Structure formats: C-alpha cells, structure tokens
C-alpha positions as CSV (number, residue, x, y, z in Angstrom):
1,M,10.4,-50.6,-17.6
2,E,7.9,-52.5,-20.3
3,G,9.5,-55.8,-21.6
4,S,11.5,-56.7,-18.6
5,V,11.6,-59.7,-16.1
6,K,11.3,-58.9,-12.5
7,L,12.6,-60.9,-10.1
8,I,12.4,-61.3,-6.4
9,S,14.9,-63.0,-3.8
10,L,13.5,-64.1,-0.5
11,L,16.3,-64.2,1.5
12,R,17.0,-67.0,4.5
13,P,19.1,-65.9,7.6
14,A,21.3,-68.4,6.3
15,Q,23.3,-64.7,6.4
16,T,22.5,-61.6,8.2
17,G,20.8,-59.0,6.2
18,A,23.9,-56.9,6.0
19,A,26.0,-60.1,5.1
20,W,23.5,-60.5,1.8
21,E,23.3,-56.7,1.1
22,A,27.4,-57.1,0.8
23,F,26.8,-59.6,-1.5
24,V,25.1,-57.6,-3.8
25,S,26.9,-54.5,-3.8
26,G,30.0,-57.2,-4.7
27,Q,28.2,-58.8,-7.3
28,L,26.8,-54.6,-8.3
29,A,30.9,-53.6,-8.3
30,A,32.0,-56.6,-10.7
31,G,28.9,-55.7,-13.0
32,V,25.2,-57.7,-13.2
33,A,24.3,-58.8,-16.7
34,G,21.1,-57.2,-18.1
35,L,20.4,-56.0,-15.1
36,Q,18.3,-52.6,-15.5
37,R,17.2,-51.2,-11.6
38,L,18.0,-52.8,-8.0
39,V,16.1,-52.5,-4.8
40,F,17.6,-54.4,-1.4
41,N,14.7,-54.5,1.0
42,E,15.8,-54.8,4.8
43,V,13.0,-56.8,6.9
44,L,12.8,-55.1,9.8
45,P,11.7,-57.1,12.9
46,V,8.4,-55.6,13.0
47,D,5.0,-57.4,13.8
48,V,2.8,-56.2,11.3
49,R,0.0,-58.5,12.1
50,G,0.1,-59.2,15.7
51,G,0.5,-62.5,17.5
52,A,3.4,-63.3,15.3
53,D,5.2,-66.5,17.8
54,A,8.4,-66.0,15.4
55,P,10.5,-63.8,13.4
56,P,9.7,-63.6,9.8
57,P,11.4,-67.1,7.6
58,F,13.6,-64.2,5.0
59,V,15.9,-61.4,6.3
60,A,15.7,-59.5,3.5
61,I,14.3,-59.2,0.0
62,I,15.6,-58.1,-3.4
63,E,13.5,-56.8,-6.4
64,A,15.6,-57.0,-9.2
65,W,14.5,-56.0,-13.2
66,F,16.6,-57.8,-16.0
67,A,16.6,-56.6,-19.7
68,D,15.6,-60.7,-20.3
69,R,15.2,-64.1,-18.6
70,A,18.5,-65.5,-19.6
71,S,20.2,-62.5,-17.7
72,A,17.5,-63.7,-14.6
73,D,18.1,-66.5,-14.5
74,G,22.1,-66.0,-13.8
75,F,21.9,-63.3,-10.9
76,A,19.4,-66.0,-9.2
77,A,21.7,-69.1,-9.6
78,S,24.5,-66.6,-8.3
79,V,22.4,-65.4,-5.4
80,R,21.1,-69.1,-4.4
81,D,24.3,-70.5,-4.3
82,H,25.5,-67.9,-1.9
83,G,22.5,-68.8,0.4
84,G,18.9,-70.6,0.6
85,T,16.8,-68.4,-1.4
86,V,13.3,-68.6,-2.8
87,Q,13.6,-67.0,-6.4
88,L,10.1,-65.9,-7.3
89,Y,9.9,-64.7,-11.0
90,V,6.4,-62.0,-11.4
91,D,4.4,-60.1,-13.3
92,A,4.1,-56.5,-11.7
93,L,1.1,-55.1,-11.6
94,L,0.3,-51.4,-10.2
95,I,-3.5,-51.8,-8.2
96,N,-3.1,-47.9,-6.9
97,D,-1.3,-44.8,-6.8
98,I,-2.7,-41.7,-4.8
99,G,0.3,-39.8,-6.0
100,R,1.3,-38.7,-2.7
101,R,5.6,-38.9,-2.5
102,P,8.2,-39.1,-0.6
103,L,6.7,-42.7,0.0
104,P,6.0,-43.7,3.8
105,N,6.9,-47.2,5.4
106,K,6.7,-50.1,3.1
107,I,5.4,-53.6,3.6
108,M,5.6,-56.9,1.5
109,V,3.7,-59.9,1.9
110,T,4.1,-63.6,0.6
111,L,0.5,-65.2,-0.8
112,K,-0.1,-68.7,-1.5
113,R,-3.5,-70.5,-3.0
114,R,-5.3,-72.5,-1.6
115,A,-4.9,-76.4,-2.5
116,D,-8.4,-76.3,-4.7
117,L,-7.5,-73.8,-7.1
118,S,-5.6,-73.4,-9.8
119,R,-2.9,-70.5,-9.6
120,A,-4.8,-68.4,-12.7
121,Q,-7.8,-69.2,-11.3
122,A,-6.4,-67.6,-7.1
123,Q,-5.0,-64.4,-9.1
124,K,-7.7,-63.6,-10.9
125,H,-9.7,-63.5,-7.8
126,W,-6.8,-61.5,-5.6
127,R,-6.6,-58.8,-8.8
128,T,-10.7,-58.8,-9.4
129,R,-13.1,-59.4,-6.5
130,H,-10.4,-58.7,-3.8
131,V,-9.3,-55.2,-5.2
132,E,-13.3,-54.6,-5.8
133,V,-14.2,-55.5,-1.5
134,G,-10.5,-53.6,-0.7
135,L,-10.4,-50.5,-2.5
136,V,-13.5,-49.9,-4.3
137,E,-16.2,-51.3,-1.4
138,H,-14.1,-50.1,1.4
139,N,-11.6,-47.4,0.0
140,A,-8.5,-48.9,1.5
141,A,-6.5,-46.4,-0.2
142,D,-7.1,-44.0,2.5
143,F,-4.3,-45.5,4.0
144,L,-2.9,-47.7,1.0
145,Q,-1.1,-44.7,-0.6
146,L,1.1,-47.0,-3.6
147,Y,0.1,-51.2,-4.3
148,F,1.5,-53.0,-6.1
149,Q,0.7,-57.0,-7.0
150,N,3.7,-59.7,-8.2
151,H,1.9,-62.4,-9.8
152,V,4.1,-64.9,-9.3
153,F,4.5,-66.9,-13.5
154,D,7.0,-69.0,-12.7
155,S,9.9,-70.3,-9.1
156,D,12.0,-72.2,-8.2
157,Q,10.0,-74.0,-5.4
158,E,8.3,-77.4,-6.7
159,A,5.0,-76.9,-6.8
160,G,2.8,-77.1,-3.6
161,S,5.4,-77.0,-1.8
162,A,5.6,-74.4,1.5
163,C,7.0,-71.4,-0.5
164,D,5.8,-72.2,-3.5
165,F,3.9,-68.9,-3.6
166,D,1.6,-67.5,-6.0
167,G,1.7,-63.3,-5.3
168,M,3.3,-61.3,-3.4
169,P,1.2,-58.0,-2.6
170,E,3.7,-54.3,-1.6
171,F,2.5,-51.5,-0.2
172,W,3.8,-48.6,1.4
173,V,1.4,-47.2,4.7
174,D,2.0,-44.4,7.3
175,P,2.4,-45.8,10.7
176,A,-0.2,-43.4,11.7
177,D,-3.0,-45.0,9.3
178,L,-2.5,-48.6,9.9
179,A,-2.9,-47.5,13.8
180,E,-5.8,-46.3,13.0
181,V,-6.9,-49.4,10.8
182,G,-7.3,-52.2,13.3
183,A,-8.1,-56.2,12.9
184,D,-11.6,-54.7,13.9
185,S,-12.2,-52.2,11.1
186,P,-14.8,-52.7,8.5
187,V,-11.8,-52.4,6.0
188,M,-9.9,-55.2,7.5
189,R,-12.7,-57.6,8.4
190,A,-13.8,-57.7,4.6
191,I,-10.6,-58.3,3.5
192,A,-10.0,-61.6,5.7
193,E,-12.9,-62.5,4.6
194,D,-12.1,-62.3,1.7
195,E,-9.0,-63.9,1.6
196,V,-10.1,-67.1,2.9
197,L,-11.9,-67.5,-0.7
198,F,-8.7,-67.8,-2.5
199,V,-6.0,-68.0,0.2
200,D,-4.0,-70.8,2.6
201,R,-3.8,-68.2,5.3
202,T,-1.5,-70.2,7.2
203,A,1.0,-69.3,4.1
204,I,1.2,-65.5,4.6
205,V,4.3,-63.7,5.6
206,T,3.5,-60.1,6.4
207,M,6.8,-57.9,6.2
208,M,7.1,-54.9,7.0
209,V,10.7,-53.4,5.1
210,A,13.7,-51.0,4.8
211,E,14.0,-49.9,0.8
212,R,17.5,-49.1,-0.5
213,E,17.8,-49.2,-3.9
214,L,21.2,-50.2,-4.7
215,F,21.8,-49.7,-8.6
216,V,20.0,-48.3,-11.6
217,A,21.1,-48.3,-14.7
218,P,22.1,-45.1,-17.4
219,G,18.7,-44.5,-19.3
220,T,16.4,-46.8,-17.0
221,E,13.9,-44.5,-14.2
222,G,14.8,-45.4,-11.0
223,G,12.1,-44.6,-7.7
224,W,8.9,-44.8,-7.6
225,P,7.3,-42.0,-10.1
226,V,4.1,-41.6,-10.1
227,R,1.6,-43.3,-12.1
228,E,-1.6,-43.1,-12.8
229,S,-3.4,-45.6,-10.9
230,S,-5.7,-48.8,-13.6
231,L,-7.7,-49.8,-10.2
232,H,-11.2,-49.4,-12.4
233,E,-9.3,-50.7,-15.1
234,V,-7.8,-53.5,-13.5
235,V,-11.2,-55.1,-11.6
236,R,-13.3,-54.8,-15.4
237,A,-10.0,-56.5,-17.1
238,G,-11.0,-59.2,-14.6
C-alpha cells in the first residue's frame, strides 16, 4: 500500500480485549474514512521472554493502514476517546520473508531508544547493524519466518515519556523453533548484546498475539503475501 499511512494503536486494559474488538467492529460497521486495511491483534497471556512478573500493559494492538494522515488522525481520536491508548504513526519496513505460508505465531515488541541517542540514531542502528548481527551473522532467519520493523515517525506520547516508543518489531515464529532458541544460544546472546547499544531494555514489552484481519477495502491486498526479502538492501542502505 504505497503512499498509505500506518497507525499502530496499543490498547490498555481499561477495556478487555473482547470489548476493544467489539468497539473496532462497531467502527468498521459504521464506516471508517480512508481505511484500507485493519488487523486486530489480541495479546495472549504468554510470557515470551521469560521472567515476567506482571502481565503486559496492553490487551490488544490495532494495525491500521489509511489512505492519508487526516483519516488516520480521525480514527486515532475515536480510539483514544474510548479508552487508554498509545498511538504510533510508523513506516513499516520489510526485513525478511522466507516465503512460507501459512504463518505461525506472531510476536510484537515495543522498542524505546537509549536516552543518549536520537530517534534517528537508534532507528538507523536497528535497521542496519542490528539486522546484520541477527540475520546475517547469526542466521536468525532460520526461525524468523516473516519480520517487519515499524519505525515510529510520530505519536501522541510526550517526548521522553515511558511510552514514547521509537519502534515496534513484529515477527512470526514457530513455537517449536522458538523453544530451541534459548536465551543462552549464540544468536540470542548476540542480539541481546547489540540491543544495549541502542535500546532502553527496561522499556521492552514482548507480546505474543493472535491476529485477526477485520477489514480489507475493495481493491486492496489483504493478508501477508510473500514478498522478496529486502534484508541485504536494508543493511547496505545504512
């Protein structure tokens, strides 16, 4: 959807996930201006990273693509009025697609830059060196079947606040593959060591989600069709 605007809405537990989905379905039934596609992601009660002592602060995540910024702003306002949210406007960058369908479990993660870095500096490291460490040097593509980086360019959060996120990776992994890739594996150690160079690791929230595509506009491509991976082009582009 070239030229469209992607909005990610992180939904707080002021409403249950089911209530949020019912609200979104009602909005869709009434008609949402400029909407091209909408995916509702229910956050599952799964501790992905291990050692979590509290449930995720979000119960669901909306990914919505709009024809223009004004339409995205209108939808963001209606969602915000319904309950606690974090609204992120992002550029979605395909990092890797191994071409296997159907897709397995989906994981979404919040990333916040280190305090001594600008957003541009952190995002550049993330899309270049971090990709190189994980997917080029340590073959993370063996278990990351599809991987997008969502680079935040605007949000409704106060600069420097706890939820002033700079990015959200989303990737699909098979549970069996994930189980074999422990925190002490070479690839996970390398990723963790590189994370500290650009990420505030205390702000990371890792969520396994169940995604449901609730809307696709006529003439718009839905689902996650196989795309040629841009991995090496991304790394070289810097």
